[in-house]
C-alpha positions in Angstrom: 249.3 103.7 190.8 251.5 105.7 189.1 252.4 103.7 186.0 253.8 104.4 182.5 254.2 102.8 179.2 256.8 104.3 176.7 257.6 102.6 173.3 260.5 104.3 171.4 261.4 103.1 167.7 264.3 105.0 165.8 266.5 103.4 162.9 268.9 102.5 165.6 266.8 101.0 168.5 263.4 99.7 169.3 262.5 99.9 173.0 259.3 98.9 175.0 259.5 99.7 178.5 256.6 99.6 181.6 257.3 101.3 184.9 255.0 101.3 188.4 256.6 103.4 190.7 254.7 102.1 193.4 255.9 98.4 192.9 258.3 96.0 194.5 261.3 96.1 192.6 260.0 93.1 189.8 262.2 93.3 186.7 262.2 91.9 183.2 265.0 93.5 181.4 266.8 92.6 178.2 268.4 95.5 176.6 271.0 93.4 174.6 273.5 95.1 177.0 274.5 92.8 179.8 276.1 95.2 182.1 273.3 97.6 181.6 270.6 95.2 182.5 272.6 94.3 185.7 272.7 98.2 186.8 268.9 98.5 185.8 268.1 95.5 187.6 269.8 96.8 190.5 268.3 100.3 190.2 264.5 99.0 190.2 265.2 96.6 193.0 266.6 99.3 195.3 264.2 102.0 194.2 261.4 99.3 194.4 260.0 100.1 190.8 258.6 97.4 188.8 260.5 97.6 185.5 259.6 95.7 182.0 262.1 96.7 179.6 262.8 95.3 176.1 265.5 97.1 173.6 266.6 95.9 170.3 269.4 98.2 169.4 272.2 98.5 166.9 274.9 96.7 169.4 277.0 95.4 166.5 278.0 99.0 166.0 278.3 99.4 170.1 276.4 100.1 172.8 275.9 103.7 172.6 272.5 104.0 171.0 271.0 101.5 173.3 272.1 102.8 176.4 271.3 106.5 175.6 268.1 105.6 174.1 267.1 103.5 177.3 268.0 106.6 179.2 265.7 108.9 177.3 262.7 106.1 177.4 263.0 105.5 181.1 263.4 109.3 181.6 260.2 109.6 179.7 258.3 107.0 181.6 259.2 108.8 184.9 257.9 111.8 183.8 254.7 110.3 182.7 254.0 108.5 185.9 254.8 111.5 187.9 252.2 113.5 186.1 251.9 116.7 188.0 253.8 115.5 191.1 251.3 116.4 193.4 252.0 115.2 197.1 255.1 113.9 196.2 258.4 114.4 198.5 260.4 115.8 195.8 263.8 115.6 196.8 265.8 112.5 197.4 269.7 111.3 198.4 271.5 108.6 199.4 275.4 108.3 200.4 276.1 104.5 199.2 278.8 102.4 199.9 279.6 99.7 197.5 282.7 97.9 199.0 285.8 100.6 198.5 283.6 102.7 196.5 281.5 105.7 198.1 279.0 107.6 195.7 276.7 110.4 196.8 273.4 110.8 194.5 270.8 113.7 194.9 268.0 114.2 193.2 265.3 117.0 192.8 262.2 116.3 190.9 262.4 120.2 189.5 261.3 120.1 186.1 264.8 121.3 185.2 266.9 119.0 183.4 270.6 118.8 185.1 273.1 116.6 185.5 276.3 117.1 187.5 278.0 114.0 186.8 281.5 113.6 189.3 282.3 109.9 188.5 286.3 109.3 187.7 286.2 105.8 186.2 289.5 104.5 186.2 288.8 101.8 183.4 287.4 102.4 180.2 285.4 99.3 180.0 283.9 97.0 182.2 283.4 93.5 180.5 282.3 94.7 176.9 280.7 98.1 178.2 282.2 101.2 177.6 282.0 103.2 180.9 281.7 106.4 179.0 278.3 105.4 178.4 277.3 105.9 182.2 277.3 109.4 181.7 275.3 109.4 178.6 272.5 107.2 180.0 272.3 109.8 183.2 272.3 112.8 180.6 269.5 111.1 178.6 267.4 110.4 181.5 267.8 113.8 183.2 266.8 115.6 179.9 263.6 113.5 179.5 262.6 113.2 183.0 262.9 116.9 184.0 265.2 116.3 186.9 268.2 117.6 188.5 270.5 114.6 189.6 274.0 115.5 191.3 276.6 112.1 191.1 279.2 112.5 193.4 282.3 109.7 193.8 283.8 110.5 197.5 286.0 106.8 197.2 286.5 104.2 194.9 289.0 102.4 192.8 287.0 99.7 191.2 285.1 101.0 188.1 282.5 98.2 188.6 281.8 99.0 191.9 281.7 102.5 191.4 279.2 102.4 188.6 277.1 100.0 190.8 277.0 102.3 193.7 275.7 105.3 191.7 273.0 103.2 190.1 271.8 101.6 193.6 272.2 105.2 195.1 270.3 106.4 192.3 267.4 104.1 192.7 267.1 104.8 196.4 267.3 108.7 196.1 264.7 108.4 193.5 262.5 106.2 195.7 262.5 108.9 198.3 261.9 112.0 195.8 258.8 110.1 194.4 257.2 108.8 197.6 254.2 110.6 198.8 254.7 113.0 201.7 252.0 113.0 204.2 252.2 115.8 205.0 251.7 117.8 202.0 249.2 115.4 200.4 247.8 116.6 197.2 250.2 119.6 197.3 252.7 120.5 194.4 256.0 120.8 196.3 257.0 124.2 195.0 256.3 128.0 196.2 255.7 128.6 192.1 252.6 125.8 192.4 254.0 123.9 189.5 256.9 121.5 189.1 
């Protein structure tokens, strides 16, 4: 089984994270940021990743440090769990509807950190969560995971729905990408021979 455990402690956050790529979507998530807990639970369930995550952060300042550092830790966990990526499908995509929202998510386990962020969020906050932090989370993840991620909003007017579609689609696209490809078992899915 492909597992990783990551701890990250800074002056701003204290994070412990355990990830199983070949799980069933079981979660225990407590980040101190309620909306992010909800989104990460959806991500893990739709990706069928087991995720245990605890974060103690300086949320009395705001949610920025916790959100960004969780993205860093989760990206590092994916990189560790995937290893050399031998035998994986590599690519995954999902066109996910969430009521009136429609978001396209595409991922490549390329080893190259790229985020193309195309969400136009109408509201600056969902509850107490600053919606600009959605981009910060995905940027932090792509940098440490070494993946290319495209997020494109094709429709949507409700900010919660747009973000939820992005996180669900992200889970499902990653689920496809990390899955083993039976036609290329044991092979690195690149003509370069390395990802």
